[in-house]
HTML snippet that shows the backbone in 3Dmol.js (N, CA, C, O; Angstrom):
<script src="https://3Dmol.org/build/3Dmol-min.js"></script>
<div id="view" style="width:600px;height:400px;position:relative"></div>
<script>
const pdb = `
ATOM      1  N   MET A   1      87.855  98.937  72.612  1.00  0.00           N
ATOM      2  CA  MET A   1      87.085 100.118  73.652  1.00  0.00           C
ATOM      3  C   MET A   1      87.792 100.203  74.753  1.00  0.00           C
ATOM      4  O   MET A   1      88.055  99.259  75.498  1.00  0.00           O
ATOM      5  N   GLU A   2      88.256 101.797  74.946  1.00  0.00           N
ATOM      6  CA  GLU A   2      88.747 102.380  75.834  1.00  0.00           C
ATOM      7  C   GLU A   2      88.005 102.502  77.162  1.00  0.00           C
ATOM      8  O   GLU A   2      86.786 102.674  77.125  1.00  0.00           O
ATOM      9  N   ASP A   3      88.737 102.417  78.506  1.00  0.00           N
ATOM     10  CA  ASP A   3      88.047 102.854  79.538  1.00  0.00           C
ATOM     11  C   ASP A   3      88.094 104.068  80.100  1.00  0.00           C
ATOM     12  O   ASP A   3      89.139 104.529  80.560  1.00  0.00           O
ATOM     13  N   HIS A   4      86.934 104.710  80.113  1.00  0.00           N
ATOM     14  CA  HIS A   4      87.065 106.134  80.327  1.00  0.00           C
ATOM     15  C   HIS A   4      86.211 106.661  81.770  1.00  0.00           C
ATOM     16  O   HIS A   4      85.828 107.803  82.021  1.00  0.00           O
ATOM     17  N   GLU A   5      86.076 105.537  82.524  1.00  0.00           N
ATOM     18  CA  GLU A   5      85.531 105.342  83.783  1.00  0.00           C
ATOM     19  C   GLU A   5      86.347 105.917  84.765  1.00  0.00           C
ATOM     20  O   GLU A   5      87.485 105.448  84.781  1.00  0.00           O
ATOM     21  N   THR A   6      86.134 106.707  85.509  1.00  0.00           N
ATOM     22  CA  THR A   6      86.993 107.657  86.700  1.00  0.00           C
ATOM     23  C   THR A   6      86.692 107.039  87.931  1.00  0.00           C
ATOM     24  O   THR A   6      85.737 106.284  88.117  1.00  0.00           O
ATOM     25  N   VAL A   7      87.861 107.511  89.093  1.00  0.00           N
ATOM     26  CA  VAL A   7      87.581 106.861  90.270  1.00  0.00           C
ATOM     27  C   VAL A   7      88.438 108.196  90.960  1.00  0.00           C
ATOM     28  O   VAL A   7      89.291 108.912  90.436  1.00  0.00           O
ATOM     29  N   LYS A   8      87.894 108.227  92.268  1.00  0.00           N
ATOM     30  CA  LYS A   8      88.821 109.490  92.886  1.00  0.00           C
ATOM     31  C   LYS A   8      89.799 108.340  93.989  1.00  0.00           C
ATOM     32  O   LYS A   8      89.386 107.314  94.531  1.00  0.00           O
ATOM     33  N   VAL A   9      90.960 108.853  94.045  1.00  0.00           N
ATOM     34  CA  VAL A   9      92.098 108.512  94.991  1.00  0.00           C
ATOM     35  C   VAL A   9      92.304 109.455  95.840  1.00  0.00           C
ATOM     36  O   VAL A   9      91.953 110.620  95.653  1.00  0.00           O
ATOM     37  N   TYR A  10      92.948 108.994  96.943  1.00  0.00           N
ATOM     38  CA  TYR A  10      93.227 109.651  97.788  1.00  0.00           C
ATOM     39  C   TYR A  10      94.704 109.496  98.410  1.00  0.00           C
ATOM     40  O   TYR A  10      95.204 108.372  98.363  1.00  0.00           O
ATOM     41  N   SER A  11      95.497 110.640  99.038  1.00  0.00           N
ATOM     42  CA  SER A  11      96.822 110.303  99.812  1.00  0.00           C
ATOM     43  C   SER A  11      96.150 109.871 101.230  1.00  0.00           C
ATOM     44  O   SER A  11      95.076 110.256 101.691  1.00  0.00           O
ATOM     45  N   PHE A  12      97.033 109.014 101.758  1.00  0.00           N
ATOM     46  CA  PHE A  12      96.488 108.271 103.080  1.00  0.00           C
ATOM     47  C   PHE A  12      98.122 108.075 103.937  1.00  0.00           C
ATOM     48  O   PHE A  12      99.291 108.246 103.593  1.00  0.00           O
ATOM     49  N   ARG A  13      97.417 107.622 105.227  1.00  0.00           N
ATOM     50  CA  ARG A  13      98.664 107.363 106.179  1.00  0.00           C
ATOM     51  C   ARG A  13      98.363 105.901 106.518  1.00  0.00           C
ATOM     52  O   ARG A  13      97.234 105.426 106.398  1.00  0.00           O
ATOM     53  N   VAL A  14      99.484 105.172 106.969  1.00  0.00           N
ATOM     54  CA  VAL A  14      99.540 103.845 107.463  1.00  0.00           C
ATOM     55  C   VAL A  14     100.434 103.910 108.655  1.00  0.00           C
ATOM     56  O   VAL A  14     101.363 104.696 108.842  1.00  0.00           O
ATOM     57  N   PHE A  15     100.000 102.950 109.434  1.00  0.00           N
ATOM     58  CA  PHE A  15     101.116 102.499 110.681  1.00  0.00           C
ATOM     59  C   PHE A  15     102.342 101.914 110.280  1.00  0.00           C
ATOM     60  O   PHE A  15     102.357 100.957 109.506  1.00  0.00           O
ATOM     61  N   ASP A  16     103.084 102.277 110.617  1.00  0.00           N
ATOM     62  CA  ASP A  16     104.582 101.604 110.142  1.00  0.00           C
ATOM     63  C   ASP A  16     105.140 101.040 111.558  1.00  0.00           C
ATOM     64  O   ASP A  16     105.432 101.715 112.545  1.00  0.00           O
ATOM     65  N   SER A  17     105.206  99.784 111.423  1.00  0.00           N
ATOM     66  CA  SER A  17     105.374  99.255 112.908  1.00  0.00           C
ATOM     67  C   SER A  17     106.911  99.450 113.265  1.00  0.00           C
ATOM     68  O   SER A  17     107.226  99.420 114.455  1.00  0.00           O
ATOM     69  N   ASP A  18     107.941  99.660 112.232  1.00  0.00           N
ATOM     70  CA  ASP A  18     109.288  99.820 112.518  1.00  0.00           C
ATOM     71  C   ASP A  18     109.484 100.971 112.925  1.00  0.00           C
ATOM     72  O   ASP A  18     110.530 101.071 113.565  1.00  0.00           O
ATOM     73  N   MET A  19     108.712 102.194 112.782  1.00  0.00           N
ATOM     74  CA  MET A  19     108.851 103.697 113.076  1.00  0.00           C
ATOM     75  C   MET A  19     107.913 103.669 114.366  1.00  0.00           C
ATOM     76  O   MET A  19     108.147 104.587 115.152  1.00  0.00           O
ATOM     77  N   GLY A  20     107.115 102.981 114.653  1.00  0.00           N
ATOM     78  CA  GLY A  20     105.864 103.148 115.770  1.00  0.00           C
ATOM     79  C   GLY A  20     105.104 104.038 115.631  1.00  0.00           C
ATOM     80  O   GLY A  20     104.424 104.486 116.554  1.00  0.00           O
ATOM     81  N   ALA A  21     105.071 104.588 114.092  1.00  0.00           N
ATOM     82  CA  ALA A  21     103.959 105.957 113.865  1.00  0.00           C
ATOM     83  C   ALA A  21     103.685 105.895 112.458  1.00  0.00           C
ATOM     84  O   ALA A  21     104.341 105.311 111.595  1.00  0.00           O
ATOM     85  N   MET A  22     102.632 106.571 112.335  1.00  0.00           N
ATOM     86  CA  MET A  22     102.133 106.744 111.264  1.00  0.00           C
ATOM     87  C   MET A  22     102.871 107.145 110.304  1.00  0.00           C
ATOM     88  O   MET A  22     103.609 108.055 110.682  1.00  0.00           O
ATOM     89  N   ARG A  23     103.023 106.826 109.048  1.00  0.00           N
ATOM     90  CA  ARG A  23     103.784 107.449 107.613  1.00  0.00           C
ATOM     91  C   ARG A  23     102.671 107.543 106.669  1.00  0.00           C
ATOM     92  O   ARG A  23     101.600 106.946 106.772  1.00  0.00           O
ATOM     93  N   HIS A  24     103.120 108.575 105.477  1.00  0.00           N
ATOM     94  CA  HIS A  24     102.734 108.925 104.548  1.00  0.00           C
ATOM     95  C   HIS A  24     102.750 107.690 103.429  1.00  0.00           C
ATOM     96  O   HIS A  24     103.871 107.273 103.138  1.00  0.00           O
ATOM     97  N   ALA A  25     101.639 107.087 102.795  1.00  0.00           N
ATOM     98  CA  ALA A  25     101.961 106.107 101.762  1.00  0.00           C
ATOM     99  C   ALA A  25     102.658 106.658 100.660  1.00  0.00           C
ATOM    100  O   ALA A  25     102.613 107.883 100.551  1.00  0.00           O
ATOM    101  N   ALA A  26     103.288 106.013  99.829  1.00  0.00           N
ATOM    102  CA  ALA A  26     103.874 106.268  98.665  1.00  0.00           C
ATOM    103  C   ALA A  26     102.743 106.228  97.361  1.00  0.00           C
ATOM    104  O   ALA A  26     103.033 106.312  96.168  1.00  0.00           O
ATOM    105  N   TYR A  27     101.826 106.126  97.758  1.00  0.00           N
ATOM    106  CA  TYR A  27     100.820 106.114  96.509  1.00  0.00           C
ATOM    107  C   TYR A  27      99.367 106.603  97.111  1.00  0.00           C
ATOM    108  O   TYR A  27      99.053 106.923  98.257  1.00  0.00           O
ATOM    109  N   LYS A  28      98.550 106.531  95.806  1.00  0.00           N
ATOM    110  CA  LYS A  28      96.976 107.020  96.232  1.00  0.00           C
ATOM    111  C   LYS A  28      96.320 105.880  95.980  1.00  0.00           C
ATOM    112  O   LYS A  28      96.770 105.099  95.142  1.00  0.00           O
ATOM    113  N   ALA A  29      95.143 105.610  96.674  1.00  0.00           N
ATOM    114  CA  ALA A  29      94.223 104.602  96.375  1.00  0.00           C
ATOM    115  C   ALA A  29      92.681 105.200  96.499  1.00  0.00           C
ATOM    116  O   ALA A  29      92.528 106.420  96.568  1.00  0.00           O
ATOM    117  N   SER A  30      91.792 104.498  96.519  1.00  0.00           N
ATOM    118  CA  SER A  30      90.477 104.762  96.577  1.00  0.00           C
ATOM    119  C   SER A  30      89.985 104.724  98.232  1.00  0.00           C
ATOM    120  O   SER A  30      90.586 104.033  99.054  1.00  0.00           O
ATOM    121  N   ARG A  31      88.998 105.434  98.525  1.00  0.00           N
ATOM    122  CA  ARG A  31      88.852 105.393  99.754  1.00  0.00           C
ATOM    123  C   ARG A  31      88.464 104.025 100.293  1.00  0.00           C
ATOM    124  O   ARG A  31      88.832 103.686 101.417  1.00  0.00           O
ATOM    125  N   ASP A  32      87.693 103.191  99.482  1.00  0.00           N
ATOM    126  CA  ASP A  32      87.123 101.952  99.677  1.00  0.00           C
ATOM    127  C   ASP A  32      88.723 100.863 100.063  1.00  0.00           C
ATOM    128  O   ASP A  32      89.089 100.246 101.063  1.00  0.00           O
ATOM    129  N   THR A  33      89.257 101.059  98.805  1.00  0.00           N
ATOM    130  CA  THR A  33      90.850 100.189  99.012  1.00  0.00           C
ATOM    131  C   THR A  33      91.397 100.551 100.342  1.00  0.00           C
ATOM    132  O   THR A  33      91.587  99.622 101.128  1.00  0.00           O
ATOM    133  N   ILE A  34      91.670 101.718 100.702  1.00  0.00           N
ATOM    134  CA  ILE A  34      92.449 102.202 101.780  1.00  0.00           C
ATOM    135  C   ILE A  34      91.732 101.575 103.059  1.00  0.00           C
ATOM    136  O   ILE A  34      92.428 100.828 103.748  1.00  0.00           O
ATOM    137  N   ALA A  35      90.415 101.800 103.447  1.00  0.00           N
ATOM    138  CA  ALA A  35      89.685 101.239 104.461  1.00  0.00           C
ATOM    139  C   ALA A  35      89.745  99.665 104.457  1.00  0.00           C
ATOM    140  O   ALA A  35      90.011  99.003 105.460  1.00  0.00           O
ATOM    141  N   SER A  36      89.467  99.137 103.206  1.00  0.00           N
ATOM    142  CA  SER A  36      88.946  97.563 103.456  1.00  0.00           C
ATOM    143  C   SER A  36      90.428  96.691 103.164  1.00  0.00           C
ATOM    144  O   SER A  36      90.630  95.545 103.564  1.00  0.00           O
ATOM    145  N   HIS A  37      91.320  97.458 102.437  1.00  0.00           N
ATOM    146  CA  HIS A  37      92.575  96.414 102.473  1.00  0.00           C
ATOM    147  C   HIS A  37      93.887  96.746 102.870  1.00  0.00           C
ATOM    148  O   HIS A  37      94.832  95.989 103.091  1.00  0.00           O
ATOM    149  N   LEU A  38      93.809  98.280 102.947  1.00  0.00           N
ATOM    150  CA  LEU A  38      95.320  98.860 103.306  1.00  0.00           C
ATOM    151  C   LEU A  38      95.261  99.272 105.126  1.00  0.00           C
ATOM    152  O   LEU A  38      96.300  99.581 105.710  1.00  0.00           O
ATOM    153  N   GLY A  39      94.222  99.227 105.686  1.00  0.00           N
ATOM    154  CA  GLY A  39      94.071  99.677 107.064  1.00  0.00           C
ATOM    155  C   GLY A  39      94.611 101.166 107.215  1.00  0.00           C
ATOM    156  O   GLY A  39      95.157 101.461 108.278  1.00  0.00           O
ATOM    157  N   GLY A  40      94.490 102.120 106.208  1.00  0.00           N
ATOM    158  CA  GLY A  40      95.007 103.297 106.371  1.00  0.00           C
ATOM    159  C   GLY A  40      93.934 104.447 106.815  1.00  0.00           C
ATOM    160  O   GLY A  40      92.712 104.345 106.921  1.00  0.00           O
ATOM    161  N   GLU A  41      94.723 105.498 107.025  1.00  0.00           N
ATOM    162  CA  GLU A  41      93.708 106.795 107.334  1.00  0.00           C
ATOM    163  C   GLU A  41      93.821 107.908 106.065  1.00  0.00           C
ATOM    164  O   GLU A  41      94.840 108.512 105.728  1.00  0.00           O
ATOM    165  N   VAL A  42      92.406 108.005 105.429  1.00  0.00           N
ATOM    166  CA  VAL A  42      92.488 109.082 104.384  1.00  0.00           C
ATOM    167  C   VAL A  42      93.004 110.283 104.816  1.00  0.00           C
ATOM    168  O   VAL A  42      92.907 110.667 105.981  1.00  0.00           O
ATOM    169  N   LEU A  43      93.550 110.898 103.930  1.00  0.00           N
ATOM    170  CA  LEU A  43      94.051 112.476 104.248  1.00  0.00           C
ATOM    171  C   LEU A  43      93.033 113.169 103.347  1.00  0.00           C
ATOM    172  O   LEU A  43      93.090 113.133 102.118  1.00  0.00           O
ATOM    173  N   GLU A  44      91.997 113.872 104.133  1.00  0.00           N
ATOM    174  CA  GLU A  44      90.964 114.659 103.167  1.00  0.00           C
ATOM    175  C   GLU A  44      91.352 115.946 102.622  1.00  0.00           C
ATOM    176  O   GLU A  44      92.118 116.685 103.241  1.00  0.00           O
ATOM    177  N   GLY A  45      90.885 116.235 101.545  1.00  0.00           N
ATOM    178  CA  GLY A  45      91.304 117.257 100.450  1.00  0.00           C
ATOM    179  C   GLY A  45      92.798 116.885  99.436  1.00  0.00           C
ATOM    180  O   GLY A  45      93.586 117.636  98.862  1.00  0.00           O
ATOM    181  N   THR A  46      92.733 115.519  99.539  1.00  0.00           N
ATOM    182  CA  THR A  46      93.984 115.048  98.750  1.00  0.00           C
ATOM    183  C   THR A  46      93.309 114.243  97.561  1.00  0.00           C
ATOM    184  O   THR A  46      94.006 113.405  96.989  1.00  0.00           O
ATOM    185  N   GLU A  47      92.078 114.428  97.175  1.00  0.00           N
ATOM    186  CA  GLU A  47      91.424 113.671  96.220  1.00  0.00           C
ATOM    187  C   GLU A  47      91.751 114.066  94.786  1.00  0.00           C
ATOM    188  O   GLU A  47      91.829 115.252  94.465  1.00  0.00           O
ATOM    189  N   GLN A  48      91.928 113.153  93.996  1.00  0.00           N
ATOM    190  CA  GLN A  48      92.139 113.282  92.656  1.00  0.00           C
ATOM    191  C   GLN A  48      91.490 112.410  91.827  1.00  0.00           C
ATOM    192  O   GLN A  48      91.357 111.266  92.262  1.00  0.00           O
ATOM    193  N   GLU A  49      90.918 112.736  90.416  1.00  0.00           N
ATOM    194  CA  GLU A  49      90.241 111.766  89.939  1.00  0.00           C
ATOM    195  C   GLU A  49      91.163 111.329  88.948  1.00  0.00           C
ATOM    196  O   GLU A  49      92.061 112.062  88.535  1.00  0.00           O
ATOM    197  N   VAL A  50      90.990 110.223  88.568  1.00  0.00           N
ATOM    198  CA  VAL A  50      92.161 109.350  87.575  1.00  0.00           C
ATOM    199  C   VAL A  50      91.294 108.311  86.828  1.00  0.00           C
ATOM    200  O   VAL A  50      90.300 107.842  87.383  1.00  0.00           O
ATOM    201  N   LEU A  51      91.573 108.025  85.856  1.00  0.00           N
ATOM    202  CA  LEU A  51      91.037 106.659  84.867  1.00  0.00           C
ATOM    203  C   LEU A  51      91.389 105.367  85.796  1.00  0.00           C
ATOM    204  O   LEU A  51      92.465 104.995  86.262  1.00  0.00           O
ATOM    205  N   SER A  52      90.032 104.805  85.892  1.00  0.00           N
ATOM    206  CA  SER A  52      90.226 103.520  86.581  1.00  0.00           C
ATOM    207  C   SER A  52      91.352 102.577  86.079  1.00  0.00           C
ATOM    208  O   SER A  52      91.909 101.814  86.868  1.00  0.00           O
ATOM    209  N   SER A  53      91.681 102.627  84.788  1.00  0.00           N
ATOM    210  CA  SER A  53      92.569 102.013  83.860  1.00  0.00           C
ATOM    211  C   SER A  53      93.859 101.923  84.645  1.00  0.00           C
ATOM    212  O   SER A  53      94.550 100.904  84.647  1.00  0.00           O
ATOM    213  N   GLU A  54      94.257 103.381  85.525  1.00  0.00           N
ATOM    214  CA  GLU A  54      95.521 103.887  85.861  1.00  0.00           C
ATOM    215  C   GLU A  54      95.854 103.012  87.434  1.00  0.00           C
ATOM    216  O   GLU A  54      96.875 103.034  88.122  1.00  0.00           O
ATOM    217  N   LEU A  55      94.907 102.476  87.584  1.00  0.00           N
ATOM    218  CA  LEU A  55      95.125 101.641  89.127  1.00  0.00           C
ATOM    219  C   LEU A  55      95.786 100.433  88.842  1.00  0.00           C
ATOM    220  O   LEU A  55      95.690  99.916  87.729  1.00  0.00           O
ATOM    221  N   ASP A  56      96.449  99.938  89.753  1.00  0.00           N
ATOM    222  CA  ASP A  56      97.225  98.467  89.350  1.00  0.00           C
ATOM    223  C   ASP A  56      96.388  97.461  89.801  1.00  0.00           C
ATOM    224  O   ASP A  56      95.298  97.818  90.249  1.00  0.00           O
ATOM    225  N   GLU A  57      96.695  96.122  89.778  1.00  0.00           N
ATOM    226  CA  GLU A  57      95.916  95.233  90.272  1.00  0.00           C
ATOM    227  C   GLU A  57      95.214  95.261  91.625  1.00  0.00           C
ATOM    228  O   GLU A  57      94.154  94.722  91.946  1.00  0.00           O
ATOM    229  N   HIS A  58      96.052  96.017  92.351  1.00  0.00           N
ATOM    230  CA  HIS A  58      95.929  96.090  94.061  1.00  0.00           C
ATOM    231  C   HIS A  58      94.941  97.141  94.206  1.00  0.00           C
ATOM    232  O   HIS A  58      94.492  97.300  95.341  1.00  0.00           O
ATOM    233  N   GLY A  59      94.469  97.975  93.169  1.00  0.00           N
ATOM    234  CA  GLY A  59      93.751  99.267  93.595  1.00  0.00           C
ATOM    235  C   GLY A  59      94.591 100.648  93.688  1.00  0.00           C
ATOM    236  O   GLY A  59      94.016 101.709  93.930  1.00  0.00           O
ATOM    237  N   ARG A  60      96.105 100.558  93.464  1.00  0.00           N
ATOM    238  CA  ARG A  60      96.799 101.692  94.043  1.00  0.00           C
ATOM    239  C   ARG A  60      97.193 102.348  92.675  1.00  0.00           C
ATOM    240  O   ARG A  60      97.445 101.681  91.672  1.00  0.00           O
ATOM    241  N   TYR A  61      97.224 103.790  92.732  1.00  0.00           N
ATOM    242  CA  TYR A  61      97.759 104.559  91.798  1.00  0.00           C
ATOM    243  C   TYR A  61      98.856 105.567  92.107  1.00  0.00           C
ATOM    244  O   TYR A  61      98.831 106.390  93.022  1.00  0.00           O
ATOM    245  N   ARG A  62      99.818 105.384  91.214  1.00  0.00           N
ATOM    246  CA  ARG A  62     101.313 105.911  91.260  1.00  0.00           C
ATOM    247  C   ARG A  62     101.303 106.734  90.111  1.00  0.00           C
ATOM    248  O   ARG A  62     101.050 106.287  88.992  1.00  0.00           O
ATOM    249  N   ARG A  63     101.588 108.010  90.359  1.00  0.00           N
ATOM    250  CA  ARG A  63     101.925 109.278  89.274  1.00  0.00           C
ATOM    251  C   ARG A  63     103.256 108.910  88.828  1.00  0.00           C
ATOM    252  O   ARG A  63     104.251 108.847  89.550  1.00  0.00           O
ATOM    253  N   LEU A  64     103.202 108.684  87.640  1.00  0.00           N
ATOM    254  CA  LEU A  64     104.625 108.501  86.922  1.00  0.00           C
ATOM    255  C   LEU A  64     105.165 109.847  86.477  1.00  0.00           C
ATOM    256  O   LEU A  64     104.573 110.577  85.682  1.00  0.00           O
ATOM    257  N   ALA A  65     106.405 110.143  87.081  1.00  0.00           N
ATOM    258  CA  ALA A  65     106.919 111.358  86.306  1.00  0.00           C
ATOM    259  C   ALA A  65     107.240 111.348  85.022  1.00  0.00           C
ATOM    260  O   ALA A  65     108.035 110.497  84.623  1.00  0.00           O
ATOM    261  N   THR A  66     106.705 112.255  84.171  1.00  0.00           N
ATOM    262  CA  THR A  66     106.818 112.209  82.620  1.00  0.00           C
ATOM    263  C   THR A  66     107.814 113.186  82.379  1.00  0.00           C
ATOM    264  O   THR A  66     107.458 113.806  81.377  1.00  0.00           O
ATOM    265  N   GLY A  67     108.835 113.605  82.786  1.00  0.00           N
ATOM    266  CA  GLY A  67     109.941 114.705  82.550  1.00  0.00           C
ATOM    267  C   GLY A  67     109.571 115.962  82.912  1.00  0.00           C
ATOM    268  O   GLY A  67     109.243 116.303  84.049  1.00  0.00           O
ATOM    269  N   TRP A  68     109.631 116.761  81.792  1.00  0.00           N
ATOM    270  CA  TRP A  68     109.482 118.512  82.121  1.00  0.00           C
ATOM    271  C   TRP A  68     107.793 118.769  82.075  1.00  0.00           C
ATOM    272  O   TRP A  68     107.585 119.933  82.419  1.00  0.00           O
ATOM    273  N   GLY A  69     106.840 118.232  81.839  1.00  0.00           N
ATOM    274  CA  GLY A  69     105.595 118.589  81.738  1.00  0.00           C
ATOM    275  C   GLY A  69     105.029 119.012  83.075  1.00  0.00           C
ATOM    276  O   GLY A  69     105.624 118.860  84.142  1.00  0.00           O
ATOM    277  N   GLU A  70     103.972 119.492  82.949  1.00  0.00           N
ATOM    278  CA  GLU A  70     103.413 120.094  84.626  1.00  0.00           C
ATOM    279  C   GLU A  70     102.795 118.687  85.329  1.00  0.00           C
ATOM    280  O   GLU A  70     102.019 117.861  84.851  1.00  0.00           O
ATOM    281  N   LEU A  71     103.454 118.743  86.669  1.00  0.00           N
ATOM    282  CA  LEU A  71     103.033 117.842  87.678  1.00  0.00           C
ATOM    283  C   LEU A  71     101.767 117.942  88.455  1.00  0.00           C
ATOM    284  O   LEU A  71     101.715 118.843  89.293  1.00  0.00           O
ATOM    285  N   ASN A  72     100.925 117.299  88.335  1.00  0.00           N
ATOM    286  CA  ASN A  72      99.598 117.384  89.290  1.00  0.00           C
ATOM    287  C   ASN A  72      99.641 116.852  90.545  1.00  0.00           C
ATOM    288  O   ASN A  72      98.651 116.908  91.274  1.00  0.00           O
TER     289      ASN A  72
END
`;
const viewer = $3Dmol.createViewer("view");
viewer.addModel(pdb, "pdb");
viewer.setStyle({}, {cartoon: {color: "spectrum"}});
viewer.zoomTo();
viewer.render();
</script>
């Protein structure tokens, strides 16, 4: 049985102690994951619906480049 449940993921910023400033995260995550586990700041307007099966075990979504196809 396939999992067709979707979740909204967002781009976000996190504090980088080496830089002493906020930086853009290299992946997206749900609003709840960002707030409760990553200590980040959601960037509104960056939401994207993805299949929940596309999240890794930590709730992160990384878009995999697929070659010449359209990138979302």
